[in-house]
PLY file of the C-alpha trace (Angstrom):
ply
format ascii 1.0
element vertex 608
property float x
property float y
property float z
element edge 607
property int vertex1
property int vertex2
end_header
93.47 75.44 131.57
95.50 78.20 133.27
97.93 78.20 130.36
95.11 78.70 127.88
93.72 81.62 129.89
97.15 83.27 130.07
97.66 82.85 126.32
94.21 84.30 125.62
94.90 87.34 127.84
98.29 87.80 126.21
96.80 87.77 122.70
94.04 90.14 123.80
96.53 92.51 125.39
98.68 92.50 122.28
95.64 93.23 120.15
94.63 96.18 122.39
98.18 97.56 122.28
98.35 97.36 118.49
94.90 98.91 118.18
95.90 101.81 120.43
99.08 102.52 118.51
97.27 102.26 115.19
94.61 104.64 116.50
97.22 107.24 117.34
98.75 106.90 113.89
95.32 107.33 112.35
94.50 110.48 114.33
97.80 112.06 113.38
97.69 111.11 109.71
94.01 111.98 109.21
94.81 115.68 109.67
97.80 115.65 107.32
97.07 117.18 103.91
100.71 117.28 102.80
103.40 119.94 102.81
104.22 121.76 99.58
107.36 123.88 99.39
107.02 127.19 97.56
108.85 127.16 94.20
109.80 123.50 94.56
110.04 120.65 92.05
107.60 117.78 92.45
109.75 114.68 92.97
108.33 111.44 91.54
110.27 108.20 91.93
109.11 105.27 89.81
110.34 102.00 91.28
109.50 98.31 91.60
106.12 96.69 90.96
103.46 99.29 90.20
100.01 97.63 90.18
97.14 99.49 88.59
94.79 99.02 91.56
95.37 100.25 95.14
96.78 97.53 97.39
95.62 96.48 100.84
97.39 95.87 104.15
100.41 97.43 105.83
101.15 97.48 109.53
100.65 101.00 111.00
100.06 102.42 107.51
96.71 104.10 107.11
94.93 104.04 103.74
95.68 107.68 103.00
99.41 106.95 103.32
99.48 104.08 100.81
101.73 104.59 97.75
99.84 106.10 94.81
98.98 103.92 91.83
99.91 105.03 88.27
96.59 106.81 87.67
97.04 108.74 90.92
100.59 109.67 89.93
99.18 111.07 86.69
96.50 112.93 88.66
99.15 114.40 90.97
101.33 115.55 88.06
98.35 117.28 86.42
97.40 118.98 89.68
101.00 120.13 90.15
100.93 121.63 86.67
98.19 124.01 87.86
99.81 124.67 91.25
101.78 127.93 91.37
103.85 126.55 94.26
105.33 123.86 91.98
107.93 125.14 89.50
109.00 121.88 87.86
108.93 118.08 87.81
111.75 115.68 88.71
111.04 112.17 87.41
113.41 109.47 88.68
113.49 105.93 87.30
114.57 103.17 89.66
113.60 99.94 87.91
109.82 100.41 87.67
107.62 97.54 86.51
104.96 99.30 84.47
102.56 98.15 81.78
102.49 100.05 78.49
99.14 101.69 79.16
100.29 102.79 82.61
103.44 104.28 81.06
101.25 106.16 78.58
99.01 107.33 81.44
101.94 109.00 83.20
103.51 110.19 79.94
100.32 112.01 78.94
100.32 113.78 82.31
103.96 114.83 81.88
103.19 116.31 78.46
100.27 118.28 79.96
102.56 119.46 82.78
105.11 120.72 80.28
102.36 122.39 78.23
101.84 124.66 81.27
105.34 126.03 80.66
107.01 124.03 83.45
110.21 122.01 82.98
110.63 118.27 83.59
113.96 116.65 84.48
114.32 112.88 84.34
117.18 110.77 85.69
118.02 107.07 85.62
120.98 104.77 86.11
119.66 102.83 83.13
116.76 103.22 80.70
114.76 100.35 79.22
112.68 100.94 76.09
109.54 101.47 78.18
111.30 103.76 80.67
112.81 105.81 77.89
109.50 106.13 76.03
108.04 107.73 79.17
111.17 109.79 79.85
111.24 111.21 76.31
108.29 113.41 77.29
110.68 115.43 79.51
112.86 118.30 78.31
115.94 117.22 80.28
116.81 113.52 80.00
119.84 112.58 82.12
121.71 109.28 82.51
124.20 108.32 85.22
127.84 108.55 84.01
128.21 104.74 84.00
124.58 104.06 83.10
123.27 101.99 80.21
120.73 102.71 77.47
118.80 99.49 76.86
116.55 101.09 74.30
116.56 98.10 71.98
112.94 97.47 71.03
110.06 95.24 72.12
109.51 91.51 72.28
106.82 89.01 73.17
107.81 85.52 74.26
105.33 82.66 74.67
106.44 79.31 76.07
104.91 76.19 74.54
104.68 73.15 76.78
103.57 70.25 74.56
106.92 68.41 74.61
107.32 68.82 78.37
103.78 67.62 79.01
104.38 64.58 76.82
107.37 63.63 78.98
105.21 63.54 82.11
102.18 61.98 80.46
100.00 65.07 80.72
97.47 65.48 77.89
95.84 68.93 77.54
92.39 68.54 76.00
91.00 71.93 75.08
88.53 73.29 72.56
88.25 76.90 71.41
85.83 79.05 69.41
87.36 81.87 67.38
90.10 81.45 64.78
92.42 83.71 66.77
91.60 82.36 70.24
95.09 81.14 71.06
94.63 80.88 74.84
95.11 77.09 75.01
97.82 76.93 72.34
100.80 77.10 74.74
99.56 73.94 76.47
98.76 71.95 73.33
101.33 72.94 70.72
105.08 73.34 70.22
104.79 76.56 68.20
102.24 79.29 67.44
99.55 78.83 64.82
99.41 81.04 61.73
96.53 82.98 63.29
98.50 83.58 66.48
101.54 84.74 64.49
99.38 87.21 62.57
97.75 88.60 65.73
101.00 88.88 67.71
102.81 90.59 64.84
99.92 93.03 64.45
99.60 94.23 68.04
103.36 94.27 68.62
103.83 96.48 65.54
101.09 98.80 66.80
102.80 99.34 70.17
106.22 99.64 68.51
104.94 102.34 66.15
103.54 104.23 69.15
106.94 104.10 70.87
108.80 105.25 67.77
106.41 108.14 67.20
106.50 109.24 70.84
110.29 109.18 71.07
110.67 110.99 67.74
108.34 113.78 68.85
109.92 114.03 72.30
113.51 114.13 71.11
113.13 116.08 67.86
114.21 113.15 65.70
112.64 111.58 62.63
110.88 108.25 63.01
113.42 106.71 60.64
116.25 107.91 62.91
114.55 106.43 65.97
114.04 103.06 64.28
117.71 103.02 63.28
118.82 103.81 66.84
116.60 101.05 68.25
117.80 98.48 65.70
121.42 99.40 66.46
121.25 100.46 70.14
123.66 102.98 71.62
124.37 101.55 75.06
126.92 104.01 76.44
126.05 107.47 77.79
128.51 109.06 75.36
126.86 107.48 72.32
123.42 108.33 73.67
124.39 112.01 73.97
125.97 112.04 70.52
122.80 110.61 68.98
120.47 113.02 70.84
118.80 110.29 72.87
119.71 112.07 76.11
120.73 115.59 77.00
123.66 114.73 79.20
125.14 112.66 81.99
125.06 113.61 85.63
125.25 112.53 89.26
122.06 112.19 91.24
123.35 114.30 94.13
124.43 117.06 91.74
121.03 117.05 90.04
119.33 117.35 93.43
121.67 120.18 94.42
121.11 122.15 91.20
117.53 121.18 90.32
116.11 124.72 90.56
118.56 125.86 87.86
117.71 123.08 85.39
117.12 125.60 82.59
120.45 127.40 83.09
122.96 127.33 80.22
125.68 125.72 82.35
123.42 123.22 84.14
124.59 120.17 82.18
128.17 120.97 83.11
127.34 121.49 86.77
125.56 118.14 87.22
128.51 116.11 85.96
131.27 118.10 87.68
133.32 116.81 90.61
131.84 117.74 94.01
133.15 120.94 95.54
135.13 120.43 98.78
133.17 121.14 101.95
134.20 123.99 104.19
135.67 122.97 107.54
132.91 122.03 109.96
130.24 121.85 107.24
128.04 118.76 107.48
128.16 116.23 104.67
124.74 115.92 103.06
123.06 112.58 102.66
122.77 112.14 98.90
119.62 110.07 99.36
117.79 113.00 100.95
116.37 115.68 98.70
116.30 119.21 100.11
112.77 119.86 101.39
113.06 123.49 100.26
113.77 122.39 96.68
111.50 119.35 96.42
107.96 118.36 97.27
107.74 114.59 97.43
105.06 112.57 95.68
104.03 111.08 99.03
103.33 114.56 100.41
101.60 116.00 97.36
99.29 113.02 96.91
97.86 113.71 100.40
96.77 117.11 99.11
95.05 115.56 96.08
93.34 112.83 98.14
92.13 115.35 100.71
90.71 117.52 97.92
88.78 114.53 96.53
87.34 113.72 99.96
86.10 117.27 100.52
83.84 117.33 97.45
80.14 116.62 97.87
79.61 115.17 94.40
81.61 112.04 93.65
82.56 109.81 90.76
83.34 106.26 91.87
86.45 104.74 90.30
86.11 100.98 90.70
89.32 99.04 90.13
88.78 95.67 88.44
92.27 94.17 88.32
93.31 90.54 87.95
92.26 87.22 86.45
88.48 86.88 86.66
87.21 84.01 88.85
83.97 82.98 90.52
83.26 83.36 94.24
85.54 85.14 96.69
89.34 85.30 96.38
91.40 83.54 99.02
93.01 86.86 99.84
93.63 88.94 102.95
97.02 89.30 104.57
98.02 85.65 104.39
95.90 84.21 101.58
96.57 83.56 97.90
94.06 85.92 96.33
96.62 88.26 94.79
96.13 88.66 91.06
92.50 87.47 91.13
89.33 89.45 90.45
86.33 87.62 91.93
82.72 88.31 91.00
81.31 88.49 94.55
83.56 91.32 95.81
82.93 93.05 92.48
79.19 92.88 93.21
79.80 94.54 96.60
81.85 97.36 95.10
79.31 98.10 92.37
76.42 97.96 94.84
78.22 100.38 97.15
78.52 102.84 94.28
74.86 102.33 93.29
73.63 102.91 96.83
75.76 105.98 97.56
73.75 109.14 96.86
76.93 111.21 96.58
78.14 109.04 93.67
76.68 110.37 90.43
78.58 108.20 87.94
80.94 105.22 87.84
84.25 104.73 86.07
85.18 101.07 85.87
88.96 100.83 85.65
89.65 97.46 84.00
93.08 95.84 84.14
92.30 92.20 83.43
93.32 89.59 80.85
89.96 87.86 81.42
89.24 84.54 83.08
86.05 82.66 83.92
83.21 83.13 81.45
80.60 82.60 84.15
82.16 85.17 86.50
82.53 87.63 83.60
78.82 87.31 82.90
78.00 87.95 86.59
80.11 91.11 86.45
78.51 92.17 83.16
75.19 92.02 85.01
76.50 94.44 87.66
77.20 97.01 84.95
73.63 96.53 83.69
72.21 97.04 87.18
74.27 100.17 87.76
73.15 101.76 84.51
69.53 100.78 85.26
69.89 102.62 88.60
70.46 105.82 86.63
74.23 105.99 87.06
76.29 106.04 83.85
79.20 103.62 83.62
82.33 104.62 81.70
85.19 102.16 81.13
88.83 103.15 81.55
91.06 100.39 80.16
94.53 99.94 81.64
97.23 97.55 80.40
94.78 94.72 79.68
91.04 94.67 79.14
90.87 91.56 77.00
88.45 88.66 76.60
86.62 88.54 79.96
88.06 91.99 80.62
86.27 93.20 77.48
83.16 91.17 78.34
82.57 93.21 81.52
83.13 96.46 79.58
81.11 95.96 76.41
77.71 97.09 77.78
78.94 100.36 79.31
77.97 103.86 78.21
81.43 104.74 76.91
84.85 103.05 76.60
88.22 104.79 76.87
91.50 102.94 76.26
95.14 103.88 75.98
96.76 103.27 72.57
98.91 100.54 74.15
96.08 98.72 75.95
95.66 95.08 74.91
91.95 94.46 74.44
89.46 92.53 72.33
90.20 88.79 72.37
86.47 88.17 72.07
86.49 84.41 72.04
86.24 81.41 74.33
88.05 78.19 75.16
87.69 75.43 77.71
88.65 71.90 78.54
90.85 70.06 80.96
94.29 68.65 81.69
93.97 64.88 81.33
96.39 63.45 83.90
95.67 59.76 83.31
99.06 59.29 81.65
100.83 61.10 84.49
99.13 58.87 87.06
100.24 55.80 85.11
103.86 56.96 85.00
104.03 57.43 88.78
102.09 54.28 89.64
98.68 55.65 90.57
95.69 53.59 89.48
92.13 54.98 89.52
88.87 53.12 89.01
85.67 55.09 88.50
82.08 53.95 89.08
79.54 56.10 87.28
75.89 56.47 86.44
75.27 58.53 83.36
77.24 57.97 80.17
79.03 61.34 80.40
79.09 61.85 84.17
82.90 62.11 84.16
83.49 63.89 80.86
85.27 66.77 82.65
87.32 64.41 84.85
91.07 65.03 84.89
91.65 61.26 84.99
90.04 60.29 81.70
90.11 61.56 78.10
87.12 63.11 76.38
84.91 60.65 74.56
83.82 61.74 71.07
80.34 62.49 72.41
81.66 64.30 75.49
83.90 66.49 73.34
80.99 67.30 71.03
78.75 68.22 73.97
81.39 70.51 75.44
82.21 72.14 72.14
78.50 72.87 71.64
78.46 74.60 75.01
81.47 76.74 74.04
79.88 77.67 70.72
76.71 78.81 72.49
78.75 80.87 74.94
80.70 82.48 72.08
77.49 83.37 70.25
76.08 85.02 73.38
79.38 86.86 74.01
79.46 88.29 70.48
75.79 89.26 70.71
76.47 91.15 73.95
79.30 92.99 72.19
77.05 93.75 69.23
74.29 95.09 71.48
76.67 97.13 73.61
78.57 98.63 70.69
75.63 99.24 68.36
76.75 96.68 65.78
75.13 93.79 63.99
76.16 90.29 65.03
78.19 89.85 61.83
80.00 93.16 62.38
80.93 92.17 65.93
81.96 88.67 64.85
84.27 90.15 62.20
86.39 91.88 64.88
85.97 89.11 67.46
87.10 85.49 66.91
89.53 85.81 69.79
91.79 88.37 68.13
93.80 90.67 70.39
93.88 94.36 69.46
95.72 97.33 70.88
93.60 100.25 72.03
94.65 102.12 68.90
93.40 99.25 66.70
90.28 98.78 68.82
89.30 102.41 68.18
89.56 101.84 64.44
87.42 98.69 64.79
84.70 100.36 66.86
85.45 98.43 70.06
86.32 101.58 72.04
85.12 105.17 71.79
88.18 107.27 72.60
91.89 107.04 73.38
93.15 108.41 76.67
93.65 107.75 80.35
91.56 107.72 83.49
91.22 111.51 83.37
89.45 111.28 79.99
87.09 108.60 81.32
86.35 110.63 84.46
85.56 113.74 82.42
83.17 111.71 80.24
81.50 110.21 83.32
80.99 113.71 84.73
79.44 114.81 81.47
77.09 111.81 81.28
76.20 112.14 84.96
75.41 115.84 84.66
78.02 116.72 87.28
79.54 120.17 87.69
83.31 120.67 87.59
83.44 120.59 91.40
83.57 116.84 92.06
85.90 114.37 93.68
86.90 110.75 93.12
86.23 107.85 95.46
88.21 104.70 94.69
86.78 101.24 95.29
87.53 98.83 96.80
88.43 101.10 99.69
91.87 100.58 101.16
91.54 99.16 104.66
93.81 99.55 107.69
95.94 96.56 108.66
93.80 95.68 111.67
90.56 95.61 109.68
92.05 93.11 107.26
93.53 91.08 110.11
90.15 90.84 111.84
88.47 89.79 108.58
91.11 87.10 108.09
90.60 85.83 111.63
86.81 85.76 111.20
87.05 83.86 107.91
89.97 81.62 108.80
89.85 78.13 107.31
91.18 74.96 108.89
94.95 74.88 108.32
96.12 72.64 105.51
99.43 70.95 104.80
101.12 71.84 101.53
103.17 69.22 99.71
105.80 70.49 97.30
106.09 68.17 94.31
108.93 68.87 91.88
107.90 68.41 88.24
110.12 68.81 85.16
108.44 72.09 84.24
109.13 75.61 85.49
107.42 77.49 88.30
105.83 79.98 85.89
104.28 77.08 84.00
102.74 75.70 87.17
101.46 79.16 88.09
99.80 79.51 84.68
98.24 76.04 84.98
96.98 76.70 88.51
95.46 80.02 87.44
93.73 78.34 84.51
92.52 75.55 86.81
90.98 78.17 89.11
89.35 79.90 86.14
87.81 76.61 84.96
86.83 75.47 88.46
83.23 76.61 87.97
82.93 74.02 85.19
82.48 76.63 82.48
84.32 78.45 79.75
87.50 80.51 79.84
87.59 83.94 78.24
91.20 85.00 78.75
94.56 85.69 77.17
97.42 83.17 77.30
98.64 83.17 80.90
102.21 84.22 80.13
101.58 86.96 77.54
103.66 90.06 78.23
105.12 92.74 75.95
108.66 93.63 77.09
0 1
1 2
2 3
3 4
4 5
5 6
6 7
7 8
8 9
9 10
10 11
11 12
12 13
13 14
14 15
15 16
16 17
17 18
18 19
19 20
20 21
21 22
22 23
23 24
24 25
25 26
26 27
27 28
28 29
29 30
30 31
31 32
32 33
33 34
34 35
35 36
36 37
37 38
38 39
39 40
40 41
41 42
42 43
43 44
44 45
45 46
46 47
47 48
48 49
49 50
50 51
51 52
52 53
53 54
54 55
55 56
56 57
57 58
58 59
59 60
60 61
61 62
62 63
63 64
64 65
65 66
66 67
67 68
68 69
69 70
70 71
71 72
72 73
73 74
74 75
75 76
76 77
77 78
78 79
79 80
80 81
81 82
82 83
83 84
84 85
85 86
86 87
87 88
88 89
89 90
90 91
91 92
92 93
93 94
94 95
95 96
96 97
97 98
98 99
99 100
100 101
101 102
102 103
103 104
104 105
105 106
106 107
107 108
108 109
109 110
110 111
111 112
112 113
113 114
114 115
115 116
116 117
117 118
118 119
119 120
120 121
121 122
122 123
123 124
124 125
125 126
126 127
127 128
128 129
129 130
130 131
131 132
132 133
133 134
134 135
135 136
136 137
137 138
138 139
139 140
140 141
141 142
142 143
143 144
144 145
145 146
146 147
147 148
148 149
149 150
150 151
151 152
152 153
153 154
154 155
155 156
156 157
157 158
158 159
159 160
160 161
161 162
162 163
163 164
164 165
165 166
166 167
167 168
168 169
169 170
170 171
171 172
172 173
173 174
174 175
175 176
176 177
177 178
178 179
179 180
180 181
181 182
182 183
183 184
184 185
185 186
186 187
187 188
188 189
189 190
190 191
191 192
192 193
193 194
194 195
195 196
196 197
197 198
198 199
199 200
200 201
201 202
202 203
203 204
204 205
205 206
206 207
207 208
208 209
209 210
210 211
211 212
212 213
213 214
214 215
215 216
216 217
217 218
218 219
219 220
220 221
221 222
222 223
223 224
224 225
225 226
226 227
227 228
228 229
229 230
230 231
231 232
232 233
233 234
234 235
235 236
236 237
237 238
238 239
239 240
240 241
241 242
242 243
243 244
244 245
245 246
246 247
247 248
248 249
249 250
250 251
251 252
252 253
253 254
254 255
255 256
256 257
257 258
258 259
259 260
260 261
261 262
262 263
263 264
264 265
265 266
266 267
267 268
268 269
269 270
270 271
271 272
272 273
273 274
274 275
275 276
276 277
277 278
278 279
279 280
280 281
281 282
282 283
283 284
284 285
285 286
286 287
287 288
288 289
289 290
290 291
291 292
292 293
293 294
294 295
295 296
296 297
297 298
298 299
299 300
300 301
301 302
302 303
303 304
304 305
305 306
306 307
307 308
308 309
309 310
310 311
311 312
312 313
313 314
314 315
315 316
316 317
317 318
318 319
319 320
320 321
321 322
322 323
323 324
324 325
325 326
326 327
327 328
328 329
329 330
330 331
331 332
332 333
333 334
334 335
335 336
336 337
337 338
338 339
339 340
340 341
341 342
342 343
343 344
344 345
345 346
346 347
347 348
348 349
349 350
350 351
351 352
352 353
353 354
354 355
355 356
356 357
357 358
358 359
359 360
360 361
361 362
362 363
363 364
364 365
365 366
366 367
367 368
368 369
369 370
370 371
371 372
372 373
373 374
374 375
375 376
376 377
377 378
378 379
379 380
380 381
381 382
382 383
383 384
384 385
385 386
386 387
387 388
388 389
389 390
390 391
391 392
392 393
393 394
394 395
395 396
396 397
397 398
398 399
399 400
400 401
401 402
402 403
403 404
404 405
405 406
406 407
407 408
408 409
409 410
410 411
411 412
412 413
413 414
414 415
415 416
416 417
417 418
418 419
419 420
420 421
421 422
422 423
423 424
424 425
425 426
426 427
427 428
428 429
429 430
430 431
431 432
432 433
433 434
434 435
435 436
436 437
437 438
438 439
439 440
440 441
441 442
442 443
443 444
444 445
445 446
446 447
447 448
448 449
449 450
450 451
451 452
452 453
453 454
454 455
455 456
456 457
457 458
458 459
459 460
460 461
461 462
462 463
463 464
464 465
465 466
466 467
467 468
468 469
469 470
470 471
471 472
472 473
473 474
474 475
475 476
476 477
477 478
478 479
479 480
480 481
481 482
482 483
483 484
484 485
485 486
486 487
487 488
488 489
489 490
490 491
491 492
492 493
493 494
494 495
495 496
496 497
497 498
498 499
499 500
500 501
501 502
502 503
503 504
504 505
505 506
506 507
507 508
508 509
509 510
510 511
511 512
512 513
513 514
514 515
515 516
516 517
517 518
518 519
519 520
520 521
521 522
522 523
523 524
524 525
525 526
526 527
527 528
528 529
529 530
530 531
531 532
532 533
533 534
534 535
535 536
536 537
537 538
538 539
539 540
540 541
541 542
542 543
543 544
544 545
545 546
546 547
547 548
548 549
549 550
550 551
551 552
552 553
553 554
554 555
555 556
556 557
557 558
558 559
559 560
560 561
561 562
562 563
563 564
564 565
565 566
566 567
567 568
568 569
569 570
570 571
571 572
572 573
573 574
574 575
575 576
576 577
577 578
578 579
579 580
580 581
581 582
582 583
583 584
584 585
585 586
586 587
587 588
588 589
589 590
590 591
591 592
592 593
593 594
594 595
595 596
596 597
597 598
598 599
599 600
600 601
601 602
602 603
603 604
604 605
605 606
606 607
């Protein structure tokens, strides 16, 4: 008993100590609006995973100090373009993981920055095709002396599991509605169908053409020259310079030292020259530190932008809907597994918060989702209806993906904005189950089922579909598809046949979706926000409030403790299929857990 009391007091004391320290951090940071050096370059480093939605958590890191998401980076760059204290932009690539629409979001902002007459310098130790597409918007493109130009085109790879599943006795039993609805194909086939080949070729060509056009315009080359350089890549810095892909090579420390003279005639020579010897007694500079008199960091400038948004009385709510759509609540928090999931119940809370806030005059729904549960998508569609009925216009801003269920939740909005490289559409449905009866037999598990009702177990993972059960389920999917297409038709002002013609599960880029009447305009979050302000009758003096709100570490910890489940034991079973395959299957299993239909892209679809 004494031991338990001591442990309880120890935990309580630790909690009080952490709370006190966090409180001090909060008081200090809440008054910080960022320091901007006069005449400096805004320094933006793009590195690592860059999710579209703000992330949660972080010990001793208050929400206002969280790293900016791509749309915030674009907002910061645009603000800096109008700021007389900022004289230029320094964009540094350090292995960022960006989607194509996010890259276009930032690229558009860079072009607007340059249109204000301000220079942009970009540096990398290596450029991928996506990095370089973004970088080509700058007027000084620099590569490290031993860097590599991996500007060699785009590819989409889809893994097909039928042979592997056969080896372990797993039988995928799925039905789909829509000739192009290829979501279940990777689980059931060894190769893509003709419809899938047509769709993949189409959207990949669309994105590729966008890249070629952007690079050609940025570098003063013809599109034919760019295609030739991509087909026959120039990997070395010397070849890249000779073919006008970059302006020169240089050392990062030399660029930082000479950044304010980036437009000087001898600048390219200075950034690749050997370092000058230091005078006796002069301190050696840390090359990782940029001179605060020459640079204003992104982390400092974003505080200024966030503070400006908070100070405005009129607000536009930007609600981030990112992840695979599922029913219920995600198993998230600090220690859960909710990452990558978009659940309908939290979405309801975010939309209701925006509806009930008198300062919020309009809503921008920022969708970055490949879809998921049909039932959950319908629940979220209803939230858009309720928000519009409350007199608040809803404008959609599509990010990298807004497909299938991601399009479902967008189709009844007042206006839809997408980037040219957004993957959207995929208006179709599939569903079914993984029949594991053969797997059980192979490993010696025997199941006997007692039932009442001829089809009581037709969705069981331990028995195949009967002919009648399959027919019943397919009828359900057909009804869902019909309702989905009708919602699209109603939302987009089309007849059912017109909507069906561009549906059938086909994936479109934003550029193609505009031509097919599935979106209203091409552009980024800024375009959607401006449209929301117009529809909401808001003056130019308004700020943005992003939902879900980022919470301090302790708030999330307390929520986790209050909602803690009984601990479970995890058993790691090694199967002859890869970890990504299991992740895809588990995600699909979660999507189908409400017993309904799936409206989503193939789980492993990515354009690299």
